[in-house]
C-alpha positions as a printed Julia matrix, in Angstrom:
199×3 Matrix{Float64}:
   0.0     0.0    0.0
   1.29    3.48  -0.78
   2.28    5.65   2.17
   1.58    9.33   2.52
   5.09   10.05   1.28
   7.91    8.04  -0.18
  10.51    6.77   2.26
  13.14    6.44  -0.47
  16.58    7.42   0.58
  15.95    6.9    4.29
  19.16    5.93   6.05
  19.9     5.36   9.68
  21.59    8.33  11.22
  21.71   10.16  14.5
  19.0    12.73  14.01
  20.01   16.29  14.83
  17.16   18.74  15.1
  18.1    22.36  14.6
  15.66   23.64  17.19
  17.99   24.74  19.97
  17.72   28.44  19.31
  13.92   28.42  19.27
  12.97   25.73  21.76
  14.3    24.61  25.11
  15.42   21.15  24.06
  18.54   19.77  25.65
  20.03   16.4   26.47
  19.71   15.54  30.18
  23.23   14.09  30.37
  25.32   16.69  28.52
  22.83   19.55  28.11
  23.49   19.69  24.38
  20.88   22.05  22.94
  18.45   21.13  20.19
  18.15   17.38  20.89
  16.22   15.41  23.53
  19.12   12.94  23.88
  22.68   13.0   22.56
  24.24   10.0   20.83
  25.78    8.78  24.1
  22.54    9.0   26.09
  20.41    5.85  26.07
  16.91    6.45  27.47
  16.07    3.05  28.9
  12.91    3.74  30.88
   9.45    4.39  29.53
   9.33    7.68  31.42
  12.56    8.92  29.81
  11.39    8.02  26.33
   8.04    9.7   26.82
   9.73   12.81  28.19
  11.96   13.02  25.11
   9.08   12.48  22.7
   6.94   15.08  24.45
   9.73   17.63  24.24
   9.85   17.06  20.49
   6.07   17.3   20.21
   6.14   20.7   21.87
   9.03   21.79  19.66
   7.04   20.91  16.54
   3.86   22.57  17.74
   1.89   19.31  17.91
  -0.44   18.1   20.64
  -0.19   14.36  20.01
   1.85   11.8   18.09
   0.63    8.52  16.61
   3.02    5.58  16.38
   1.88    2.46  14.54
   3.53   -0.94  14.09
   4.11   -0.5   10.36
   7.2     0.15   8.33
   7.28    2.27   5.18
   6.28   -0.7    3.03
   3.45   -2.08   5.22
   5.45   -5.31   5.47
   4.04   -8.32   7.29
   7.33   -8.74   9.13
   9.31   -5.63   9.98
  13.02   -5.17  10.63
  14.35   -4.4   14.1
  15.06   -0.83  12.98
  11.33   -0.34  12.32
  10.08   -1.52  15.71
   9.41    2.03  16.86
   6.18    1.31  18.69
   7.85   -1.51  20.6
  10.79    0.72  21.56
   8.55    3.53  22.73
   5.99    1.5   24.67
   7.92   -1.56  25.8
   5.19   -3.76  24.32
   6.72   -6.28  21.92
   3.57   -7.76  20.37
   3.33   -7.5   16.6
   0.04   -5.56  16.52
  -0.69   -2.26  18.15
  -0.78    1.52  17.82
   0.14    4.21  20.32
  -0.95    7.77  20.95
   1.14   10.13  23.07
  -0.02   13.54  24.27
   1.48   15.93  26.81
  -0.34   14.12  29.61
  -1.38   10.71  28.29
   0.15    7.6   26.72
  -2.2     5.0   25.29
  -1.65    1.7   23.5
  -4.29   -0.07  21.41
  -3.94   -3.78  20.72
  -6.28   -6.7   20.16
  -7.3    -9.59  22.39
  -4.41  -11.81  21.3
  -2.06   -9.54  23.21
  -4.05   -8.3   26.21
  -2.18  -10.38  28.79
   1.23   -9.68  27.25
   0.51   -5.97  27.07
  -0.72   -5.86  30.67
   2.52   -7.44  31.83
   4.84   -5.35  29.7
   3.11   -2.03  30.44
   2.83   -2.67  34.19
   4.43    0.04  36.29
   4.53    2.57  33.45
   2.37    5.49  32.43
   1.01    3.55  29.46
  -2.71    2.78  29.46
  -3.86   -0.35  27.64
  -6.81    0.24  25.32
  -8.38   -3.17  24.78
  -9.35   -2.92  21.14
 -12.9    -3.99  20.2
 -13.97   -4.33  23.83
 -17.25   -2.65  24.8
 -16.85    1.01  25.75
 -13.29    1.14  24.36
 -13.14    3.65  21.5
 -11.02    3.01  18.44
  -7.94    5.18  18.09
  -9.55    7.61  15.66
 -12.62    7.9   17.89
 -10.51    8.61  20.95
  -8.62   11.32  19.08
 -11.87   12.95  17.96
 -13.36   12.84  21.47
 -10.27   14.06  23.35
  -8.3    16.22  20.93
 -10.84   18.52  19.31
  -9.17   21.69  18.14
  -5.75   20.06  18.5
  -2.99   19.02  16.12
  -2.07   15.33  15.78
   1.28   14.52  14.18
   2.45   11.47  12.25
   5.4    10.33  10.17
   3.75   10.35   6.71
   6.02    7.58   5.43
   4.52    5.16   7.96
   0.81    5.9    7.56
  -0.91    4.36   4.51
  -2.6     6.97   2.36
  -6.04    5.4    2.74
  -5.73    5.44   6.53
  -4.74    9.1    6.53
  -7.68    9.94   4.29
 -10.06    8.0    6.54
  -8.83    9.9    9.6
  -9.14   13.25   7.85
 -12.68   12.42   6.74
 -13.77   11.38  10.23
 -12.05   14.23  12.03
 -13.02   16.84   9.43
 -12.13   20.26  10.8
 -12.17   19.09  14.43
  -8.62   17.7   14.47
  -5.66   18.71  12.31
  -3.36   15.99  10.95
   0.23   17.22  10.69
   3.0    15.49   8.75
   6.43   15.55  10.41
   8.91   13.99   8.03
  11.6    13.46  10.65
  10.43   10.49  12.72
  10.25   11.63  16.33
  10.77    8.15  17.76
  13.97    7.81  15.75
  15.12   11.09  17.26
  15.06    9.6   20.77
  16.14    6.06  19.78
  19.88    6.53  20.12
  20.57    2.78  19.91
  18.35    2.14  16.88
  19.65   -0.84  14.83
  20.98   -0.41  11.32
  18.38   -0.56   8.59
  18.72   -3.75   6.49
  20.34   -3.4    3.08
  17.6    -5.54   1.5
  14.37   -4.81   3.39
């Protein structure tokens, strides 16, 4: 399936965001401006990773960030370098999507992974959204109900075009969908594996 934008030419690199002069981003270990973590800083806890991502959200003027389980090709099996949702949430199941706001962190997954997700999210800020259970809204419904008038950001290379169009149609003018072409999870994943030569 086509993504919102081509991911051609993507290469693993330490992402440097030139935001230091405008926003108060700095690494907690060396205080380097303009990045949430330097290349030597490895945010191991869920709280550290969420703090870094939220700093980037604020820097980009977004209110929420959606992280899915997909790679740029919608592959059935993804490379370790594409396991962004797993890195961010700590949940290693193959299906799931996450939403992070300034105050909330939510993970949607289906019944195959409820027990695993409960165990892996225990003791963190993450809230498990048991997909398809009664009274549990789908991700797009939750966004519409909780983020009216807000801006939701995504990496356009990782969201299929038809999904993006569906969200835009359902949110209409209530929620803005913003494309950020630098992946914000990659920006805090200082130990991200090399991308495979033949994905």
